[in-house]
C-alpha positions, 0 to 999 in steps of 0.5 A: 343574548346572542345566538350561535349556529355552526355546521360541518357536513357534506352538503351546503350548510347555509340553509341550515345556518339561516334556519338556525338563526331564525329559530334563535332570533329571540336571543338577539336581533341587533345584527346577523351574519354568516361565514363559510370556508371558501377555497382559499379564504373565509367568505362572510355576509353580515347585516345590521338588523334582523336575520331577514336582512341577512337572508336578503343579502344572501339572496342577492349575493349567495354563499355556499360551503360545507363548513360554516358558522352564523350569529344573531347579536344582542349588543353588549360591547359596541353599538349595533352595526355591520362592522360589529356584527359577527362572525369576526375574522383575523386575516382571511383564514380564521373566523369566530362567533361568540356569545358572552362577555370577555371581562379582560378584553381591554388588557388583551387588546392592548397586548395584541395591538403591541404585537401588530394586530389591527382592530376593526370593531368595538367588540370584546370578541375580536380579541379572541379571534386575534388571540387564536390567530397568534397561537396558530402562528406560534405553531399550534393547530386549531384545537391547541390554539383555541385551548390556549386562548380560553385559558387566557380569557376571563368572563363568559363565552360560548365560542365556535371557531373555524379556519381555512387550514382545517376546512372540515373542522369546527372547534368550540368551547363554553364557560358560562354560556350554553352550547349544544352539539347536534349529531347527524349522519356524517355531519355535526351541528352546533347551536346555543339552543336545541330549538335551532337544530330540530329541523336537522336532528333530535340527537344532542350532546350538551357541553359542560362548564369548561368543555372544549370540543372538536367536531368534523363531519364524522367525529366528535371529541370533547375535553373537560376543564382539566384537559381530560378527554371525556364522553358526554352522553347523547340525549334524544330531544322530545321536541319537534321541529314545529314545536314553535308555531304561531297557531294562527295568531298574529304574534307568538306572544298572543299565541303563548297567552292563549296557550296558558290553560294547556301549559298550566295543565301540563305543568300539573299533569302526573304531579298532583293526583288523588288530592295530594302532591306527588313529591317525587316530581321534584326528585327522589330526595325531595321528601327528605329535603322538604321535611328538613327545610326550615327556611327558603331562599329564592333567587330569580330575575325579571318575570321569574322574580315576580313569580318568586315574590308570589311564592314567598307570600304563599310559603309564609302564609301556608307553610309558616316558613320564613322565605326570602326572595332576592334578585339573582344579580344582587345575591352574589355581591354581598355576604349572605347569611344562610340560616340552618336547613335553608332550601335554595330555589332558583327560577328561570325560564331558559335555565341559562340566565347568567346571573341566576347560574352564578347565584346557584354556583355560589349557593353551593358553597354557602351551606344551603340544605339543597338546591331546587331549580324551577325551569322550562328547559330540561337540557339547561345548565340550571337543571343539570347543576341543581339537586332537585328539579321541577320542569314547568313544561311550558313548551317553547316560549318565543316571545321575549315578553314572558307569559306562559312561562310566568303562569307555569312557574306559579303552578310549579311554585304552588306545588312547592308550597304543597310539598313543603306544606306536607311537613310544615303546617298543612294537614291532609284535608287542607292539602286536598283543598289546595290541590283542588284549587290548583287543578281548577286554575287552567279552566279559570284561565280559559274563562278569563281569556274571554276578556280578550275583546274587552282588553282590545277595546280598553287598550285604545285608551292607553295609546296616547298615554306616557305613564301608568300606575299598577296597584295590588295588595298582598299576593297580588302586589307581584302581579301588579309588578308583572303587569307594569313590566309587560306594559313597559317592555312591549309598548314602551309606556313608562309603568310602575307598580306599588303596593296600594298601601304605599300610595300616600307615601309618595306615588300619589303625587304622580296621579293626574287625569293623564295617568291611568291607574290599574288595580287588581282586586280579588275578593280577599281580606285586603279588598276593603283596604284596597277600596280605600286606596282606590278612592284616594286615586279617584279623589285626585282626578286619576282614571281608575281601571279595576280588575275586580271579583264580582263580589268585591263590591267595587262598582263602576262610576265616573272615572272608574272602569270595572272589569269583572273577573271570574268569581270565587277565585281564591288567593291560591288561584288569583295570581295566575288568573289576574295576570291574564288580562294584564298580559292581554292589555299590554299586548293590544296596547303594543299592537296599537302603538305599532311596536315589535311585540315579539322582539321589543327593542333592546331586549333578548329572551335569554340573558346569558351575560351578567 
């Protein structure tokens, strides 16, 4: 949700701030704004829409400054508008950018209005800037005013604050939302994400929960949640400034789809060798934890939730351990029953998803055996706060609709199955067989990508459709769910997914000649039952599109289109392989419909508020 950037330097910071916003636009693109400290007051430019609109405004009416903050917004409180765009100000001398949600903003607003403060926006952020202003008037300096204010806030926030009274200083704070500080030579930078600052530095300091920091061009000071001054370590990032590139494709999403063979191979690299899993890839304590595990509890959101569902099938089928999967946002709001020696697994692309982080923190209080994070961002909060870690190594994923993050999560979870299986129901011979199947997946994905032209042609049949139904059985049911999610989030076509056996329990009522039904049909133990389900659709006039193994025995006919998948794909490989054409189909449908593929409406890449 929302991207923030800040800089204090001896040079004009506007180009740095705008480049940072462009790199953070995946976090939100409802509006954008920038502010610098002028000679006597805060100077602002804000625009509704994407960062390009803000850039156009700066081209016609430039800003300069050595200290500045900027923001790209995903709206929570208050509709997308120029008035609600950040940075927000109090008077002419104080400005702030904010990522997060302040839950007690109404109470604070009432108190501030009683003190004579006027509110010009519908946002929760405006209460923060006026609160800081009030503390400044009481005699506190900028650092003291921010520290006093954050003690009064309930909710999640990343804040960057500047004041004309301290023209070479930024004060920042975090609680529940990420903040990273970049170190330069005689300059400092702030952002929501390392990627925003890679053009200017590769040296980063990550603030911990509850930290408040004070930065000037030449100095960084940090205080922890208890008010004690602390030193946070400096990390050298391995990412490069050009790590996020379209690679000649029209959209980031298509680039990322075609990157999947390499991304999955990177996930597996140095982690499986000699026909076995190297358990230390999960951390030095992994072997001991896996041996003690008697149950698994996985939490995730969105696409990561679908990956978790796949894992639950594999863990129970292969390892014979009970596995529960839960949406992260629901986990906190009930009283979970924790079985003895249960491993808690959290899955997130960004590692900053608010609901997932909150679930992890609760889990630490609930008596789980250990916590494992499966994540793509090594510097993320989820990684830092978990005991065991498996990094997916997908590389930056810019498209809001997740693609390579999903398949690399499946690869990481497959390795978790191997790690648990070594101590639960999998002997050395079976482990070698599963490892062999796992390392074959990148090559099979490469072959599957050859379906791109066929998916482009097939997409033409969806352009005028308003609904679609996705079907799968067993471990392919979550893949059907992921296919439905992709179609709805980037093409805006209403799509639902069902276990195929559920058709006759209600969804069959929706089927007609205007609702295409997409089925995934690998050649497994359930294929015969799936065929029966497909005939139920065809008997009621539904148009069937089936992604099938050549040996599954599903033949094309009137109203039935069969897309042949690579042959001999095993149940262990099928989830990663069969999701590829569904990604391609959704992409081409969205392109034909003219939607914003990389930045679909109302969505953001990293959901850092609940």
